[in-house]
N, C-alpha and C positions, 0 to 999 in steps of 0.2 A: 328757360327752355332754350334749346338750340333750334333755330329756324333757318330756312333757306333765305338767301338774299331777298329782301323785301322791296317791292315796288311801292314807293311812297306816292300815293295818289295826289298828294298836295305839294309835292316837290316840283320846283321849276324845271328840273331835269326831265320830268315826265311831260312837260308842256303845260300850257294853260288849261285850267279846268273849263269845261263848257258848262257854265252854271245854269244855262237854260234847261239842261238835261239832268243835272246832278244835285239839284236843290234838296231832294228828298234824302239823299245820302248825307248831305251836310247837316240836315236837321237831325238825322239819327246820330251822327257824331256828337251833336250838341246834347242830345238826350243822354248818351252814354257818359259824356263829360260831367253832366249834372249829377248822375248817379254816383260817379266816382267821387265827386266833391262831397256828396252827402255821407259817403262811407268815411272819408278822411275826417270830416267835421265831427264824427262820432268819437274820435280819439284825439283830435288836435284842435287847439284854439289858436288861430293865427290870422291876423288881419288880411294877409294875402289871399286867404280863401274867400273872404267877402269881396275882395277886388276881383277875383276870378268869377264869382257869381255876377258881379256887375258887368263884367266883360260879356258873359254869355247872354245876359238879358239887355245889354246895352243897345241903344239906338233902335229898339224894336226889331233887332235883327232876327231873333229867334222866337219872339213872342208877339202875339196879337191879343190885346185885352186879357192878358194873363194866361192864355191858352197856347200850347205849343202849336206852331204853324208848320205843317208838313208841306206846304205849297208856296214856298218863298219864290218871289220873282228873282231873275238872275242877279240883279244888282244887290238885292238884300241877301241873297245866298252867298255872294262873294263877301259881303260885309260880315255875315255870320261866320264864315270860315276864318276870316282874319281875327274875329273875336275868340273863336275856339283856340286858334294857335296861341294867342296871347294868354288865354286862361291856362292852357297846357304848360306854358313857360312858368307861370306863377305856381302851379301845382308841383312842377319839378323842383322849384326852389323850396317849397314847403317840405317836400319829401327829403331834400338834402338837410334842411334845418331841423327836422323832427324824424330822423331816420328810425330810431328804435320803436316808437309807438306805431309808425306806419308799417314797419316790417312785422311787428306783432299782429297787426290787423291782417296782413297778407297771409301770415302763417296760420292764424286762426281760421281764416276763410278756407284755405286748402285742406286743413284738418277737418273742418266741419263738413266739407263736401265728401271727404273720404268716409267719415263716420256715419253720415246720414244717408249717403247714396251709393257708396262703393264697397265698403267693408263687407257687406253681405255677399258680394261676388268674389272676394279676394281669397286666394289660397292661403293656408297658414303661413307659408314662407313669405308671401307678399305682405300679409299683415305685419309680420315681424320686421320686414325690411322697411315698410313705411313708418312704423312706430319708431324704429331706431333712427331713421333719417330725420323724422320730425323732432326727436330729442336733440339730434346734432344741430338742426336748424335753430332750435330754441337756445342752445348754448352759444351759437353764433350771434344771435340777437343780444344775449346777455353780455357777451364780450365786446359787442359792437365792432366785430371784425368785418372783413371784406368778402367772406365766403357765403354770406346768406343767400344772395341771388342765385348762385349755382345750386345750392341746396333746394331752394324753392322751385327752381326749374326742374330738378330731378323729381321732386315730389309730384309736381304737375304731370310729368311724364309717366310716373308710376300710376297715378290715377287714370290717366288716359289708357294705358296699356290694358288695365283690367276692364275698363268700359268697352274697349274696342273688340273684346271677345264676345260681348253680349249682343245678340241679334237685335234686341229692342233698341239699343243705343245707336247702332249703325243706321237703322231706319229713322230714328228720331233725328239724328244729325243730318242725314240726307234731307229730310223734310224741312228742317230749320234753314239749311243752306239755300234750298231752292225757293224759299219764301221771300228771298231778297235778291231778285235777279240783277239789280243795279250794282251789286258787289262783284260782278264777274266781267272780266275784260273782253271776252269774246262771246257775244250773244248767240251766234250761230252754233258754236260748240256747246254753249250752255244748254240750249234747247235740245240738242242731240243727246247730251248726257242726262237731262231730265227724263226724256223718253226712255232711254236705256235703263235708268234707275227704276222707273215705274214698272218696266217689263220684268226686271230682276225681282222686285217685290212681289209682283203678281205670280211669278213661278217659284217664289220662296227660295231664291238663290242669293243668300246673303253674302257669300264670298264674292260673287259677281258685283253685288251692290257696294261692297267695300272698295273694290277697284274703281267703281264709278265715283265714289266719294273722293278717293285719291286723285282722280282725274279732275274733278271739280276744284279741288284745292289748288291745282296748278294754274287755274285761271281766276282764282279768288284774288281780288284786289285787297292787299294788306291794309289792315286797320291798326291804329295805334295800340300796341299790346299793353301799354300802361293803363288802358281803360279797364283791363281786368275782367273782361266778359268771358264766361266759360266757353262759349262758341268760338270766340277769337283765339283763346288759349289752345283749345283742342285742334282747331284748324291749322294753326301755326305748327303744332307738333306733327300733324299729318304731312304738312308740306316738307318736313324734314330739316 
């Protein structure tokens, strides 16, 4: 997908993380990373994946007595983020070493989302366009060429364009976004937009709500797109 320049929350260019305030977000990043690992492990057997698991569970950074810890103290939150970054590096290497099966996993996932959740809302021309592009993406996997990522991005954008017309989806996306206030860089603006969005829903003005969601996306703190979460994917598309 084509995204606006992203602020990397964990980049040194953005300054040091205040781990006393951001431990919950670090924990959520760890949860997403674990889900991504589980997906990849369903199609790939590589010792680096076990290494990544150990990084995420290492030194008690993310877990207490086997349960996910959403209230890490600042020191442990910083340690957890370091573990996540290292796990991400290992997963990137696994993807490079096992490109075809992981690409197939990604294509199957975007196809499944279309077939199960989106096809029912698609126009006939959109169905044909999606199916044709999915076949092109499959050929890209089979040839092991370098075009797959652009095809996948286009498929994700087609999915989103259909959903964005649906009032229920706009409301759902708004509610999902505002359920995680810590993912927004400007909390004053965030609260203003939350109230604006609620008023738009109350008066059933979904076009106005769409604009609120666009505005929310401009203060959304970008999350690693490789984690392949539908909310992250769609939000990055809205960002443009």
